[in-house]
PQR file with spaces between the fields and no chain letter, atoms N, CA, C, O and H, PARSE charges and radii, in Angstrom:
ATOM       1  N    MET     1      10.043  -39.104   -7.072 -0.4000 1.5000
ATOM       2  CA   MET     1      10.801  -37.537   -7.273 -0.0000 2.0000
ATOM       3  C    MET     1      11.905  -36.838   -6.209  0.5500 1.7000
ATOM       4  O    MET     1      11.663  -36.749   -5.005 -0.5500 1.4000
ATOM       5  N    PRO     2      12.557  -36.584   -6.532 -0.5600 1.5000
ATOM       6  CA   PRO     2      13.642  -36.589   -5.762  0.2800 2.0000
ATOM       7  C    PRO     2      13.711  -35.362   -5.082  0.5500 1.7000
ATOM       8  O    PRO     2      13.314  -34.524   -5.891 -0.5500 1.4000
ATOM       9  N    VAL     3      14.023  -34.776   -3.956 -0.4000 1.5000
ATOM      10  CA   VAL     3      14.044  -34.105   -2.536 -0.0000 2.0000
ATOM      11  C    VAL     3      14.413  -32.877   -3.487  0.5500 1.7000
ATOM      12  O    VAL     3      13.623  -31.935   -3.416 -0.5500 1.4000
ATOM      13  H    VAL     3      14.345  -35.456   -3.299  0.4000 1.0000
ATOM      14  N    ARG     4      15.695  -32.709   -4.534 -0.4000 1.5000
ATOM      15  CA   ARG     4      15.811  -31.688   -4.774 -0.0000 2.0000
ATOM      16  C    ARG     4      15.058  -30.457   -5.517  0.5500 1.7000
ATOM      17  O    ARG     4      15.205  -29.237   -5.443 -0.5500 1.4000
ATOM      18  H    ARG     4      16.337  -33.474   -4.592  0.4000 1.0000
ATOM      19  N    TYR     5      14.019  -31.459   -6.413 -0.4000 1.5000
ATOM      20  CA   TYR     5      13.018  -30.749   -6.813 -0.0000 2.0000
ATOM      21  C    TYR     5      11.938  -30.244   -6.013  0.5500 1.7000
ATOM      22  O    TYR     5      11.271  -29.220   -6.153 -0.5500 1.4000
ATOM      23  H    TYR     5      13.900  -32.450   -6.473  0.4000 1.0000
ATOM      24  N    ILE     6      11.886  -31.227   -5.077 -0.4000 1.5000
ATOM      25  CA   ILE     6      10.607  -30.469   -4.150 -0.0000 2.0000
ATOM      26  C    ILE     6      11.409  -29.279   -2.957  0.5500 1.7000
ATOM      27  O    ILE     6      10.673  -28.665   -2.185 -0.5500 1.4000
ATOM      28  H    ILE     6      12.429  -32.059   -4.963  0.4000 1.0000
ATOM      29  N    MET     7      12.213  -29.161   -2.937 -0.4000 1.5000
ATOM      30  CA   MET     7      12.805  -27.813   -2.459 -0.0000 2.0000
ATOM      31  C    MET     7      12.968  -27.143   -3.029  0.5500 1.7000
ATOM      32  O    MET     7      13.052  -26.011   -2.554 -0.5500 1.4000
ATOM      33  H    MET     7      12.810  -29.661   -3.564  0.4000 1.0000
ATOM      34  N    LEU     8      13.108  -27.310   -4.253 -0.4000 1.5000
ATOM      35  CA   LEU     8      13.186  -25.829   -5.396 -0.0000 2.0000
ATOM      36  C    LEU     8      11.777  -25.398   -5.297  0.5500 1.7000
ATOM      37  O    LEU     8      11.526  -24.217   -5.060 -0.5500 1.4000
ATOM      38  H    LEU     8      13.040  -28.229   -4.639  0.4000 1.0000
ATOM      39  N    GLY     9      11.101  -26.026   -5.415 -0.4000 1.5000
ATOM      40  CA   GLY     9       9.709  -25.557   -5.876 -0.0000 2.0000
ATOM      41  C    GLY     9       9.008  -25.251   -4.576  0.5500 1.7000
ATOM      42  O    GLY     9       7.825  -24.931   -4.685 -0.5500 1.4000
ATOM      43  H    GLY     9      11.304  -26.986   -5.607  0.4000 1.0000
ATOM      44  N    VAL    10       9.599  -25.299   -3.196 -0.4000 1.5000
ATOM      45  CA   VAL    10       9.260  -24.829   -2.054 -0.0000 2.0000
ATOM      46  C    VAL    10       9.738  -23.349   -1.977  0.5500 1.7000
ATOM      47  O    VAL    10       9.182  -22.345   -1.530 -0.5500 1.4000
ATOM      48  H    VAL    10      10.560  -25.559   -3.107  0.4000 1.0000
ATOM      49  N    ILE    11      11.100  -23.569   -2.629 -0.4000 1.5000
ATOM      50  CA   ILE    11      11.778  -22.377   -2.398 -0.0000 2.0000
ATOM      51  C    ILE    11      11.189  -21.101   -2.864  0.5500 1.7000
ATOM      52  O    ILE    11      10.998  -20.025   -2.298 -0.5500 1.4000
ATOM      53  H    ILE    11      11.551  -24.384   -2.992  0.4000 1.0000
ATOM      54  N    GLY    12      10.902  -21.636   -4.343 -0.4000 1.5000
ATOM      55  CA   GLY    12      10.405  -20.957   -5.149 -0.0000 2.0000
ATOM      56  C    GLY    12       8.902  -20.381   -5.143  0.5500 1.7000
ATOM      57  O    GLY    12       8.616  -19.298   -5.653 -0.5500 1.4000
ATOM      58  H    GLY    12      11.057  -22.511   -4.803  0.4000 1.0000
ATOM      59  N    PHE    13       8.109  -21.106   -4.601 -0.4000 1.5000
ATOM      60  CA   PHE    13       6.898  -20.915   -3.632 -0.0000 2.0000
ATOM      61  C    PHE    13       7.072  -19.498   -3.042  0.5500 1.7000
ATOM      62  O    PHE    13       6.550  -18.429   -3.359 -0.5500 1.4000
ATOM      63  H    PHE    13       8.342  -21.986   -4.187  0.4000 1.0000
ATOM      64  N    VAL    14       8.075  -19.860   -1.970 -0.4000 1.5000
ATOM      65  CA   VAL    14       8.256  -18.739   -1.249 -0.0000 2.0000
ATOM      66  C    VAL    14       8.593  -17.574   -1.811  0.5500 1.7000
ATOM      67  O    VAL    14       7.946  -16.530   -1.733 -0.5500 1.4000
ATOM      68  H    VAL    14       8.499  -20.729   -1.712  0.4000 1.0000
ATOM      69  N    VAL    15       9.327  -17.699   -2.223 -0.4000 1.5000
ATOM      70  CA   VAL    15      10.177  -16.460   -3.031 -0.0000 2.0000
ATOM      71  C    VAL    15       9.070  -15.642   -4.024  0.5500 1.7000
ATOM      72  O    VAL    15       9.237  -14.508   -4.473 -0.5500 1.4000
ATOM      73  H    VAL    15       9.853  -18.547   -2.286  0.4000 1.0000
ATOM      74  N    ALA    16       7.773  -16.611   -4.271 -0.4000 1.5000
ATOM      75  CA   ALA    16       6.869  -15.988   -5.277 -0.0000 2.0000
ATOM      76  C    ALA    16       5.893  -14.690   -4.178  0.5500 1.7000
ATOM      77  O    ALA    16       5.465  -13.542   -4.300 -0.5500 1.4000
ATOM      78  H    ALA    16       7.637  -17.533   -3.906  0.4000 1.0000
ATOM      79  N    ALA    17       5.932  -15.865   -3.053 -0.4000 1.5000
ATOM      80  CA   ALA    17       4.740  -15.282   -2.283 -0.0000 2.0000
ATOM      81  C    ALA    17       5.130  -13.870   -1.636  0.5500 1.7000
ATOM      82  O    ALA    17       4.422  -12.870   -1.514 -0.5500 1.4000
ATOM      83  H    ALA    17       6.280  -16.797   -2.954  0.4000 1.0000
ATOM      84  N    ILE    18       6.387  -14.068   -1.277 -0.4000 1.5000
ATOM      85  CA   ILE    18       7.044  -12.550   -0.423 -0.0000 2.0000
ATOM      86  C    ILE    18       7.110  -11.630   -1.939  0.5500 1.7000
ATOM      87  O    ILE    18       6.819  -10.436   -1.860 -0.5500 1.4000
ATOM      88  H    ILE    18       6.962  -14.880   -1.376  0.4000 1.0000
ATOM      89  N    LEU    19       7.399  -12.063   -2.965 -0.4000 1.5000
ATOM      90  CA   LEU    19       7.445  -10.981   -3.910 -0.0000 2.0000
ATOM      91  C    LEU    19       6.018  -10.286   -4.158  0.5500 1.7000
ATOM      92  O    LEU    19       5.790   -9.108   -4.434 -0.5500 1.4000
ATOM      93  H    LEU    19       7.635  -13.032   -3.030  0.4000 1.0000
ATOM      94  N    SER    20       5.123  -11.355   -3.982 -0.4000 1.5000
ATOM      95  CA   SER    20       3.608  -10.674   -3.984 -0.0000 2.0000
ATOM      96  C    SER    20       3.183   -9.865   -3.356  0.5500 1.7000
ATOM      97  O    SER    20       2.657   -8.821   -3.742 -0.5500 1.4000
ATOM      98  H    SER    20       5.309  -12.312   -3.758  0.4000 1.0000
ATOM      99  N    VAL    21       3.365  -10.266   -2.200 -0.4000 1.5000
ATOM     100  CA   VAL    21       3.386   -9.383   -0.977 -0.0000 2.0000
ATOM     101  C    VAL    21       3.773   -7.898   -1.418  0.5500 1.7000
ATOM     102  O    VAL    21       2.982   -7.069   -1.866 -0.5500 1.4000
ATOM     103  H    VAL    21       3.792  -11.114   -1.886  0.4000 1.0000
ATOM     104  N    ILE    22       5.022   -7.736   -1.225 -0.4000 1.5000
ATOM     105  CA   ILE    22       5.698   -6.593   -1.611 -0.0000 2.0000
ATOM     106  C    ILE    22       4.884   -6.008   -2.951  0.5500 1.7000
ATOM     107  O    ILE    22       4.315   -4.937   -2.740 -0.5500 1.4000
ATOM     108  H    ILE    22       5.665   -8.410   -0.861  0.4000 1.0000
ATOM     109  N    VAL    23       4.798   -6.350   -3.787 -0.4000 1.5000
ATOM     110  CA   VAL    23       4.492   -5.859   -4.836 -0.0000 2.0000
ATOM     111  C    VAL    23       3.248   -5.081   -4.479  0.5500 1.7000
ATOM     112  O    VAL    23       3.450   -3.868   -4.422 -0.5500 1.4000
ATOM     113  H    VAL    23       5.260   -7.220   -3.958  0.4000 1.0000
ATOM     114  N    VAL    24       1.810   -5.535   -4.181 -0.4000 1.5000
ATOM     115  CA   VAL    24       0.939   -5.259   -3.390 -0.0000 2.0000
ATOM     116  C    VAL    24       1.133   -4.163   -2.296  0.5500 1.7000
ATOM     117  O    VAL    24       0.310   -3.281   -2.054 -0.5500 1.4000
ATOM     118  H    VAL    24       1.646   -6.520   -4.227  0.4000 1.0000
ATOM     119  N    GLN    25       2.450   -4.354   -1.604 -0.4000 1.5000
ATOM     120  CA   GLN    25       2.420   -3.126   -0.441 -0.0000 2.0000
ATOM     121  C    GLN    25       2.450   -1.671   -1.267  0.5500 1.7000
ATOM     122  O    GLN    25       1.845   -0.627   -1.024 -0.5500 1.4000
ATOM     123  H    GLN    25       3.119   -5.071   -1.800  0.4000 1.0000
ATOM     124  N    GLN    26       3.785   -2.151   -2.792 -0.4000 1.5000
ATOM     125  CA   GLN    26       4.167   -0.758   -3.439 -0.0000 2.0000
ATOM     126  C    GLN    26       2.665   -0.170   -3.801  0.5500 1.7000
ATOM     127  O    GLN    26       2.304    0.963   -3.485 -0.5500 1.4000
ATOM     128  H    GLN    26       4.276   -3.000   -2.989  0.4000 1.0000
ATOM     129  N    PHE    27       1.763   -1.227   -4.591 -0.4000 1.5000
ATOM     130  CA   PHE    27       1.022   -0.438   -4.925 -0.0000 2.0000
ATOM     131  C    PHE    27      -0.474    0.163   -4.001  0.5500 1.7000
ATOM     132  O    PHE    27      -1.281    1.046   -4.289 -0.5500 1.4000
ATOM     133  H    PHE    27       2.056   -2.147   -4.847  0.4000 1.0000
ATOM     134  N    GLU    28      -0.404   -0.524   -3.116 -0.4000 1.5000
ATOM     135  CA   GLU    28      -1.210   -0.015   -1.952 -0.0000 2.0000
ATOM     136  C    GLU    28      -0.539    1.256   -1.474  0.5500 1.7000
ATOM     137  O    GLU    28      -1.318    2.061   -0.962 -0.5500 1.4000
ATOM     138  H    GLU    28       0.252   -1.242   -2.882  0.4000 1.0000
ATOM     139  N    GLY    29       0.582    1.572   -1.520 -0.4000 1.5000
ATOM     140  CA   GLY    29       1.323    2.822   -0.534 -0.0000 2.0000
ATOM     141  C    GLY    29       1.371    4.016   -1.644  0.5500 1.7000
ATOM     142  O    GLY    29       1.178    5.188   -1.322 -0.5500 1.4000
ATOM     143  H    GLY    29       1.215    0.918   -1.936  0.4000 1.0000
ATOM     144  N    SER    30       1.606    3.669   -2.781 -0.4000 1.5000
ATOM     145  CA   SER    30       1.045    4.738   -3.588 -0.0000 2.0000
ATOM     146  C    SER    30       0.026    5.574   -3.804  0.5500 1.7000
ATOM     147  O    SER    30       0.028    6.802   -3.893 -0.5500 1.4000
ATOM     148  H    SER    30       1.763    2.716   -3.043  0.4000 1.0000
ATOM     149  N    SER    31      -1.305    4.392   -3.922 -0.4000 1.5000
ATOM     150  CA   SER    31      -2.653    5.307   -4.459 -0.0000 2.0000
ATOM     151  C    SER    31      -3.567    5.156   -2.855  0.5500 1.7000
ATOM     152  O    SER    31      -4.386    6.011   -2.519 -0.5500 1.4000
ATOM     153  H    SER    31      -1.307    3.395   -3.850  0.4000 1.0000
ATOM     154  N    GLY    32      -3.368    4.399   -2.323 -0.4000 1.5000
ATOM     155  CA   GLY    32      -4.170    4.014   -1.024 -0.0000 2.0000
ATOM     156  C    GLY    32      -4.017    5.277   -0.150  0.5500 1.7000
ATOM     157  O    GLY    32      -4.921    6.075    0.096 -0.5500 1.4000
ATOM     158  H    GLY    32      -2.702    3.704   -2.596  0.4000 1.0000
ATOM     159  N    ASP    33      -2.715    5.342    0.291 -0.4000 1.5000
ATOM     160  CA   ASP    33      -2.473    6.590    1.263 -0.0000 2.0000
ATOM     161  C    ASP    33      -2.821    7.776    0.511  0.5500 1.7000
ATOM     162  O    ASP    33      -3.320    8.446    1.415 -0.5500 1.4000
ATOM     163  H    ASP    33      -1.981    4.694    0.090  0.4000 1.0000
ATOM     164  N    ARG    34      -2.915    8.663   -0.781 -0.4000 1.5000
ATOM     165  CA   ARG    34      -3.644    9.862   -0.993 -0.0000 2.0000
ATOM     166  C    ARG    34      -4.944    9.566   -0.501  0.5500 1.7000
ATOM     167  O    ARG    34      -5.299   10.259    0.452 -0.5500 1.4000
ATOM     168  H    ARG    34      -2.510    8.118   -1.516  0.4000 1.0000
ATOM     169  N    SER    35      -5.816    8.629   -0.951 -0.4000 1.5000
ATOM     170  CA   SER    35      -7.195    8.274   -0.644 -0.0000 2.0000
ATOM     171  C    SER    35      -7.869    8.489    0.440  0.5500 1.7000
ATOM     172  O    SER    35      -8.927    9.113    0.513 -0.5500 1.4000
ATOM     173  H    SER    35      -5.528    8.066   -1.725  0.4000 1.0000
ATOM     174  N    THR    36      -7.260    7.964    1.346 -0.4000 1.5000
ATOM     175  CA   THR    36      -7.745    7.394    2.654 -0.0000 2.0000
ATOM     176  C    THR    36      -7.603    8.460    3.683  0.5500 1.7000
ATOM     177  O    THR    36      -8.494    8.843    4.442 -0.5500 1.4000
ATOM     178  H    THR    36      -6.400    7.456    1.287  0.4000 1.0000
ATOM     179  N    THR    37      -6.048    9.012    3.603 -0.4000 1.5000
ATOM     180  CA   THR    37      -6.425    9.555    4.660 -0.0000 2.0000
ATOM     181  C    THR    37      -6.846   11.036    4.707  0.5500 1.7000
ATOM     182  O    THR    37      -6.423   11.863    3.900 -0.5500 1.4000
ATOM     183  H    THR    37      -5.324    8.701    2.986  0.4000 1.0000
ATOM     184  N    PRO    38      -7.734   11.327    5.739 -0.5600 1.5000
ATOM     185  CA   PRO    38      -8.520   12.694    6.013  0.2800 2.0000
ATOM     186  C    PRO    38      -7.571   14.065    6.203  0.5500 1.7000
ATOM     187  O    PRO    38      -6.575   14.270    6.897 -0.5500 1.4000
ATOM     188  N    PRO    39      -8.339   14.925    5.259 -0.5600 1.5000
ATOM     189  CA   PRO    39      -7.757   16.220    5.700  0.2800 2.0000
ATOM     190  C    PRO    39      -7.527   16.384    7.017  0.5500 1.7000
ATOM     191  O    PRO    39      -8.186   15.853    7.911 -0.5500 1.4000
ATOM     192  N    ASP    40      -5.934   17.635    7.263 -0.4000 1.5000
ATOM     193  CA   ASP    40      -6.126   18.006    8.776 -0.0000 2.0000
ATOM     194  C    ASP    40      -7.230   19.091    8.935  0.5500 1.7000
ATOM     195  O    ASP    40      -7.503   19.986    8.134 -0.5500 1.4000
ATOM     196  H    ASP    40      -5.399   18.066    6.537  0.4000 1.0000
ATOM     197  N    PRO    41      -7.928   18.766   10.390 -0.5600 1.5000
ATOM     198  CA   PRO    41      -8.869   19.831   10.121  0.2800 2.0000
ATOM     199  C    PRO    41      -8.134   20.730   10.667  0.5500 1.7000
ATOM     200  O    PRO    41      -8.815   21.740   10.838 -0.5500 1.4000
ATOM     201  N    LEU    42      -7.029   20.867   11.041 -0.4000 1.5000
ATOM     202  CA   LEU    42      -6.760   22.486   11.688 -0.0000 2.0000
ATOM     203  C    LEU    42      -5.911   23.408   10.394  0.5500 1.7000
ATOM     204  O    LEU    42      -5.564   24.585   10.496 -0.5500 1.4000
ATOM     205  H    LEU    42      -6.475   20.046   10.902  0.4000 1.0000
ATOM     206  N    VAL    43      -5.787   22.879    9.683 -0.4000 1.5000
ATOM     207  CA   VAL    43      -5.520   23.005    8.253 -0.0000 2.0000
ATOM     208  C    VAL    43      -6.419   23.810    7.070  0.5500 1.7000
ATOM     209  O    VAL    43      -6.730   23.078    6.130 -0.5500 1.4000
ATOM     210  H    VAL    43      -6.069   21.923    9.601  0.4000 1.0000
ATOM     211  N    VAL    44      -6.714   24.700    7.012 -0.4000 1.5000
ATOM     212  CA   VAL    44      -8.110   25.393    6.375 -0.0000 2.0000
ATOM     213  C    VAL    44      -7.735   26.945    5.524  0.5500 1.7000
ATOM     214  O    VAL    44      -7.588   28.060    6.024 -0.5500 1.4000
ATOM     215  H    VAL    44      -6.462   25.294    7.776  0.4000 1.0000
ATOM     216  N    ALA    45      -7.662   26.581    4.272 -0.4000 1.5000
ATOM     217  CA   ALA    45      -7.165   27.320    3.243 -0.0000 2.0000
ATOM     218  C    ALA    45      -7.852   28.829    3.646  0.5500 1.7000
ATOM     219  O    ALA    45      -8.789   28.863    4.444 -0.5500 1.4000
ATOM     220  H    ALA    45      -7.781   25.675    3.866  0.4000 1.0000
ATOM     221  N    PRO    46      -7.381   29.913    3.109 -0.5600 1.5000
ATOM     222  CA   PRO    46      -8.421   30.929    3.435  0.2800 2.0000
ATOM     223  C    PRO    46      -9.698   31.239    3.165  0.5500 1.7000
ATOM     224  O    PRO    46     -10.566   31.819    3.817 -0.5500 1.4000
ATOM     225  N    GLU    47      -9.666   30.714    1.995 -0.4000 1.5000
ATOM     226  CA   GLU    47     -10.737   31.354    0.996 -0.0000 2.0000
ATOM     227  C    GLU    47     -12.340   30.371    1.146  0.5500 1.7000
ATOM     228  O    GLU    47     -13.466   30.657    0.739 -0.5500 1.4000
ATOM     229  H    GLU    47      -8.961   30.244    1.465  0.4000 1.0000
ATOM     230  N    LYS    48     -11.791   29.039    1.969 -0.4000 1.5000
ATOM     231  CA   LYS    48     -12.820   27.885    2.510 -0.0000 2.0000
ATOM     232  C    LYS    48     -12.984   28.506    3.765  0.5500 1.7000
ATOM     233  O    LYS    48     -14.107   28.432    4.265 -0.5500 1.4000
ATOM     234  H    LYS    48     -10.876   28.807    2.300  0.4000 1.0000
ATOM     235  N    ALA    49     -11.763   29.329    4.608 -0.4000 1.5000
ATOM     236  CA   ALA    49     -12.259   29.761    5.792 -0.0000 2.0000
ATOM     237  C    ALA    49     -13.724   30.632    5.839  0.5500 1.7000
ATOM     238  O    ALA    49     -14.738   30.516    6.528 -0.5500 1.4000
ATOM     239  H    ALA    49     -10.851   29.389    4.202  0.4000 1.0000
ATOM     240  N    ALA    50     -13.247   31.712    4.579 -0.4000 1.5000
ATOM     241  CA   ALA    50     -14.029   32.717    4.477 -0.0000 2.0000
ATOM     242  C    ALA    50     -15.521   32.406    4.502  0.5500 1.7000
ATOM     243  O    ALA    50     -16.430   32.805    5.229 -0.5500 1.4000
ATOM     244  H    ALA    50     -12.423   31.806    4.020  0.4000 1.0000
ATOM     245  N    GLU    51     -15.465   31.310    3.156 -0.4000 1.5000
ATOM     246  CA   GLU    51     -16.811   30.579    3.347 -0.0000 2.0000
ATOM     247  C    GLU    51     -17.638   29.625    4.047  0.5500 1.7000
ATOM     248  O    GLU    51     -18.814   29.352    3.807 -0.5500 1.4000
ATOM     249  H    GLU    51     -14.726   30.986    2.565  0.4000 1.0000
ATOM     250  N    GLN    52     -16.747   29.065    5.106 -0.4000 1.5000
ATOM     251  CA   GLN    52     -17.255   28.772    5.763 -0.0000 2.0000
ATOM     252  C    GLN    52     -18.069   29.606    7.325  0.5500 1.7000
ATOM     253  O    GLN    52     -19.060   29.261    7.968 -0.5500 1.4000
ATOM     254  H    GLN    52     -15.792   29.287    5.301  0.4000 1.0000
ATOM     255  N    ASN    53     -17.359   30.489    7.455 -0.4000 1.5000
ATOM     256  CA   ASN    53     -17.782   31.551    8.793 -0.0000 2.0000
ATOM     257  C    ASN    53     -18.003   32.948    8.113  0.5500 1.7000
ATOM     258  O    ASN    53     -17.192   33.766    7.677 -0.5500 1.4000
ATOM     259  H    ASN    53     -16.553   30.768    6.932  0.4000 1.0000
ATOM     260  N    PRO    54     -19.235   32.946    8.163 -0.5600 1.5000
ATOM     261  CA   PRO    54     -20.138   34.457    7.387  0.2800 2.0000
ATOM     262  C    PRO    54     -19.658   35.339    8.257  0.5500 1.7000
ATOM     263  O    PRO    54     -19.971   36.526    8.168 -0.5500 1.4000
């Protein structure tokens, strides 16, 4: 097996790994940030503040 084919295979594998990491980060960033970040406890809507404090 020529060295050229081995090098192309290794380079293709590395490029595919990098692209897969980038794609996973894009999907994680678009949906994961909104669902896992807790709301700011200092910011409360007025209607909710009225319900919480009798």
